[in-house]
N, C-alpha and C positions, 0 to 999 in steps of 0.2 A: 414529616408532614402530618403524621397521625396523632402527633402530641396536641391535645386541645389547647394547651397553654401557648404552644407555638403558633397555632392559628389565631390565638387571641392577640398575640403581639403583632402579628401581620395586619390584623384588622385595625388595631390601634394606630399603626403607622399609615395604613392606607387612608384612614379617615382623618389623619392629621391631628389626632387627639393627643399624641405624644410625639416627641422627636427622637431621632436615632441616638443622640447623646443621652437622653433620659432612659431609653431602653438599655443602653450599655451600662449605665449606673445601676439599673435594677438587676441586671445579670451579675454584676459584680457582687452586689448584696446578697443575691440568691446563692451564690458559691460560699459566701461566708456563713450564712444562716440556714441554708438548706430549707427555706420556706417556698411556698407557692408563689409564683410570679405575680399573680393578681393581688395577693395580700401585700407584697413588697411595694408594688405601684401605688397602692392605696395608702400605705404607711408613709411613703415618701411624699405623698401629696401631689403626685403627678396626675392622678385620675380619681374620680369619685366612685364610691361602691355602686351607685345607681348605673353608671355607664358600664362598669365591668359586668353587672348583672345582665344588663340588656344585651351586650356583646356576647356574653356566654350563651344566653338563651338562643341568640341568632345563629351562632356558630354550631351549637349542639342540636339545634332544632327542638328546643324545649320551651314549654310555657313558663312564664315567670310572673311574679306578683310584687307590686310595690306596697309594702306593708304599712307605709305611712298614710295611704289612702284606702286602707282596708278596714272593715268592721268585723269584729270578732263573733264567731258562732260559739256561744256559750256551751252548747252541747259537745262540740268538737273538743273545746278545752277541757271539759270534764272527763273526757275519755283517757287523756294522756296525763300521767303524773309530772309534775314540775321537774323532778330530779331527772326524768328520762328526757325531757325537752332540753334541759340545760346541758346533760351530758353529751348529747349528739347535736346540739345547736339546731333544733327543729322547732316548729310551731304548728300545731293543728289549726287548720283554717275553716273547714266545713266538713259536715258528715251528712252523707246521703242515705237515709234509711232504706230507700227502695233497693238500691244497688249494694248496700253495705260497704260504701266506699268513703274512706277518710282521705281528704286532701291535706297534705302536709307541706308547709314551706320549709325548705331545707337549703343550707349553704352548699352542701355536697349531695346532689341528687343520686350519685352512684354509690353511696355509702350502704352497701348491702347489709352490713351488721346492724346499722341503725334501723333499717326497714324491718329486718328479721326480729329485732327486739320489740319494735312496735307491734307487729303481727302477734307475737307471743303474749305480750301484755294485754292484748285485746281479745285473747282466747282463740286466735287462729282463724276466726270466720270473717275478718274484715280485710278488704282489699285496700292497699296503700297507694295513693296517687301523689308522687313527689312533684313539687313545684319549686323552681328556682327562686331563691331570694338572697338578699345580702346578709352576710354573717352579722355584721354590727346591727343591722335592722332587726334581725331575729332576736339577738341578745337584749336589745332595748324593749322590744315588745313582749318578750317573756316577762320582764319585770312589771310592765304595765298590766297585762292581761291576767297574769296569775296573781297579781298583788291586790286586785280589787274584786268586789262583788259585781257579777255580770247578769244575773237573772232579774227579770223585771220585778218580781216581788221582793227580792233581796235589795234592790236599788231603792224601791219605794220605802221600804223599812228604814233604810240608811237616811233618806231624805227626811223622814218624820222625825228622826232623832237628831238632826243637824241643822245648820244654818246654810242659806244659799250665799255663795260668793259670786255675785254677778259679773265681777271683772274677769274671773277665770273663764266665763262662758264665751268671752269675745276674743280669747287668745287661742293659739294653735300650738302652744309649747308642748314639750314632751310630758309635762305633768298635768295636762288637761283631763286625764282620766281620773285624777283626784276629785274632780267636780262630778258628783253623782248624776246631775241632769245631762252632762255629755254622754254618760254611759246609758242613761234611760232612753234618750232619743236614738242612740245606735242600737239599743236592744229592741226598741219598737219596730225600727226600720227592718233589722235583720229578721225579726219575727214575721213581719208582713211578707217579706221576699220568700221565706221558707214555706209560708203557707200558700204561696201562689197568688197573692193579691195583685190587683192591677192598680189600685189606688189606696192611699192612707189619708183618712179625714181626721183632722184635729178641730173639733167643734166646741167652742165655749158656750156654756149655757148660763143661766142666772147664778146657779149655785155649785156648778161642777163643770168638769171638761170631759166631753165624750170623745172616745177614739174608736173609729170604725174602719174597717177593711172592706174593700170591694173584691169579693172572691167569686169567680165564675159569674160575674155580671150582677151580683146581688150584694148589697151592703149588709154588713154584719158587725154588731157592736162587740168590741173586744174588751175595752176598759172604760171605767169611769173614775176620773182622777179628781182630786180636790182643786177647786178653781184657783187656789193660790200658787199652784204649780204652773199655770199656763204661761205667765210672763217669762219665766226662765226657759221653758221649753220653746216658746215663740222666738226669744232672742237666739237660742242655739240654732234653730232651723234657719233663721235669717242669716246668721253668720256663715252657716254651711253653704247657703245659696248665694252668698255675696250680695245681700240685699241691705238697704238702709234700715238699721235697727232702731233709729230715732223716729222714723216715719211710721205712724199708726193710723193716719186718716185716709191714705191713698192706697189703691190696689197695687200690688207689685208682683212681678214674675221673675223667676230665676231658674237656675239649674244646678244639680248636685252631681258629682260623679264619684262613685265609691266602688271598692272591690268587696263583694259579699259572696258567700258560699262559693268562694273560689273562682268568681269571674266578675268582670267589670260591668256595673249596672249604672245607668243614668236615671235621674229623677227630675221631672219637670215640676217646679214649685209655683203655686199660685196662692197669693195672700189677698184676702178680701175682707175689708172692714165690715163688721156687723154691729148690732145693738149691744152685744155682750163682749165685744172684743174682736180681734182678728181671726177669721176663719182660715185655716191653712190646709191645702190639699196637695199631696204629693202624688203625681202620676208615675208609676214605675215603669221605666222603659227598658226592659230586659230583652236585648236583641236575640238571645237564645229562644225566647218564646215568640217574640215579634216578627222574626224573620225565619221562615221554615220553607222547605221544599214544597212544591205543589202537591206531591203525594201525601205530605203530612197534614194537609188541610182537612182530610177526612172526607173528601168528595166521593160520591158514587161514581163508578167507572164510566158510565155514559156522560155524566156531566164533565168529567175530567177530559174525555176525549173531545167534547164540544169546545171546552175551554182552549185546549191545545190547537184545535182547528182555527179558533178565532185569532190567537197570538201568532199564528203562522202567516197571516196576511201582512204584506210588507207596509201598507199605509192604511190609515183610517183611525177612527176613534173608538175606544172601548171604554164604556162607563160602568162604575160600580156604584149601585144605589143602596140606600138604607138609612135608618136614623143613626144618631150619635151612639157609639158603643156597639155597632153591629159588626165590627171586624173588617171594615172596608180597607183601612190602612194596612193591615196584615195581609190581606189578599192582594193588594197592589204591590207590596214589598215582595211577596212571594213570586209574583208574575215577573217583576224586574230582576229578581235573583235568577229566575229560570232563563232569562234572556241575556243576562249579564256575561258577556264574553268580550275578548279583546278585539273582535272584529267590529263591534258596534259601539257608538258614543251614546250613552244614556245620560240625559240631563233632567233634573227635577226641579220643581219650584213649589215649596211647601210652606205651610203655616201652622206650627214651626216644623223644623226638621226633627223627626222623632228618633230614627235609627240611621246610623251612618253605614252606607254600603260602600265596600271597596270598589274602585274603579268607576264609580258613579259620580257625575258632578252634581252636587246638591246645593240648592240655594234657598234661603229662608225669605219669605215675604217681609219687607220692612217698610211700613207706612211712613216712618220718619223721613226716609230718603225717596219717598214716592215710588217704591219698587213694589207695585201691586201685581196681581196675576197677569193682567193684560199687558203691561209694560215689561214684565219679566219674560213673557213668551216672545215678545218683539226682540228682546235682547238675546234670548236663547237661540232664535232663529239664525242669528249671525255667528253662532258657535259650531256650526256644522254637526247638528245632532242627528241620530238616526231614530232615537226613541225619546219622547218627551212625556214627563209626568207632571200634570198640573193638579195641585192638591184638591182644588174644588172649583167647579164652575158655578159662579154665584150671580153673574149678571150678564147682559147682552155683550159688552165689550170682551169679557174673558171668553165667552162661548164663541163669538165671532173669530177671536184670534186662534182658539183651539182647533176650529174647523178649517181655518185658513192653513194652519200648520199641516193638517191632514191632507188637505188638497194639493199641498206642494210636496207630497211624497214622504211624510213622516208618520210614524205610528205614535198616537197620542192616548194616554191614559189619564183618566180623571174620575172624581166622584161627583155625585149629584144627590141632593137630599129629596127623595121621593119615596113613596110607600111601596112601590113595586117597580119591576123592570119596565113593564109596558107603560107605566105612568111617567117615565122619563120622557116619553115622546111628546105628550102635550105640554109638559114643563118646559122643554126646549123651545117649542113653538111659542109659548107664553113669554119667554125672555127674548124672542126676536130672531131665532134661527130659521131661515127659510126652509120649507119642507123638502124641496128638491135637493138642497145642499146636505141637509140632515140624511135623507134617504141614501144618497150616493155615497156618503163619507163615514157612515156609522157602521162599524164591523159588528158590534153586539153590545147588549146591555145585560148586566148582571145585578139581580136583586138579591139582597143578603140579609139574614138575621143569624144570631147566635142563640143556641139553646143548651141548656145544661144536660149532661149525660147522666144517667142513672148509675148509682154506685153498684159495681158488679158484685160486691160482697153481701149487700143487704137487700137489694130490690125484691119486691114481693109480687107474685103473679096473682091475677084475679080475672074474672070473667066480665066482659062489658055488659052494661044494661042497655036499654032501648035508645036512650039519649046519646050514649057513647057511639053506638052503632050508626046512628044518623050523622053524627059529627064526622065519623071515619068513612061514611058512604059505604057501609057494609050491608049486604042482603041479610035478611033475618035468619036464613038457614046456614050462613057462613060461620064456621067455628074458629074463633081466634082467641088467643090468651094475651092479655095486656099486662103491663107491669107498673107499679106505683113505687114511690120512694119509701124507704124505712129509715132506720137510724143504726149506725155503728161507728166504731173508732176509726175505721178506714176513711170514712167521709166527714169526720168530725161532727157526727149526729145530724147531718144535714140531708142525707139521702141521695145527694148528687155529687159527682166528682169529675171535674173537667167539662169542657164545652166542645161543640162541634158547629160547623157552618151549615145552615140550610141555604141553598142557592137555587134561584130560578134564572135560567140562562136563555136569553132571547137572542138567537143569532140572526142577524138582518140579512135575509136572502133576497133574491130578485123579486119574487112575488110580494114579499113584505115591503120592499123598496117602493114598488108601484103604488101600494096603498098609502104609505106614509107621504109620498110625493103628492098624492091627490087628496091629502087631508082627510083620510078615512077616520071614522070615530074610533075611540079607544076600544069600544065593545067589538067593532069589526076587526080590528088589528089583532085583539086578543083571541077572538074566535078562529081567525085564520092561523095564528101562531099555534093554537092548540091542535089544528089539523096537521101542522107540520111537526109535531112531536114536542112542543113547548109544554113544560109542566110548571105549575105555579108553586109558590112557597108552601101553600096549604097541602098540595099533593106530595111534595117532598117531606113535609112534617109528618104526614100520615105514614109514609114509608118507614120513617125512623121509629114511629110509635109501634107499628106492627112488627118491626125488627126487634123491638125490646130495648132499644138504645136509649130512647127518652120516654117520658111519660106524657099522656094526654093533657094534664094540667099544665106541664112546663111548655109544651108546644103551643097550647091555647093562649099562654101568657104573652107570646110575641107574634103569633100568626092568627089571623081570623079564620077559623075552620068552617064558619057558616057560609061563607061566600066563595070558597075556593075551588068549587067544582061546577 
């Protein structure tokens, strides 16, 4: 029973992938040839290599990769000589500079000799992370990825000296890497993911194509390409997203799933016609970054405690407010992940579903079949949910259904487009929610913004002037040191690296409920909330500035510090 190949045969039989007769034939061949059982089953045509790979990873508890849906990391390839890759049937997938970890696809992840040889060839200071892959897959992709230029500059040079074969852009054969535009698109996507971008913009202008990445919430131009390249790049992106390559006058939306830097990443693709051609934007949906534990959100301890007290209530509405790109979705997914146990039934209605959560029933809004937020909530109420996530409250009908769900004993999470947490109250009144129903059934409201964090390697200290002191609400005698961005290689000469969430959390307690029910003014509600310990986004931003985590300029970019106190 300890033989993994024996367990594999049992799993194949249990799942009715092969028959007893086929297994007997394989055992007879194994006695003749002394080969591994999985190779014999594949050679006999009884099972595919992909099925063996998946079952092996399942039985051995290992991660696996489908190389046919993977994008190469040029840096990882350059670290391992082709001869070594061929000798041990392995393929470098990604390299993490921060942890000095090289992820390697291997047919035999327990080949200690191969791993030792890799470590030795890399100077002994690199950690190897083996990932299971099919042997034939590895052999085929070694020929592809070691046989062609993979750097962006190298591919562009190749394009300048050759002709474009548009037919090969629309195929997915093994020789697609012979087309440099296929490799160029893959290289740009891989580069964006490695840089931590959230979006990739392909923007045609009159005489050139601009490529920009959104990194830490700010767009950054990466490349300017010749306009003649755009049609081939656009065709390739449309093929990958399963869009109509012949349609250039209408907006289109699609999705791409790839394996990059050793993990599965999805891309939401949006095509928009413009005066200079189709503008294409890829939203990078990396679940490793988009779904994180509550502690990883970077909240201050008192805010984290308040948030946990709010989600401990069994029924009611919790709202996350803020503009587009303020991290509302990440916060919602983190809350759901915290609550996601086998004891509760969590259902979501989203537009669209961005990240897939295990054990959560997720539904996308579909206007074509008249499944909007309001109708979706009605349908979900018949599915015995404990927790409901509504992507956004936009109108009276959706708001009414969300609060009705809360009144019937459900916990409801949603987002609302307002400038502040307190501002959600007049907004809900404006779309027709009755004040007493809102007061009684709202657990709390979170206002959120994202600010960039100063690079720890190069941030510069300075003393604040009089204007800075007024913005930070400091007395003239108070001695403080502030920090501003500088430039270094660690942050790509930007001065900032990473982002954190600023949150104002308004927990609706009894005294606030009474004021909301009696239609108190926003000013009165805010004044009372402040007495109860509520801190505004401006106050949270100032705390982060004084801690040296972010800069005054950065916080001022997203929060109005002149009216926060």
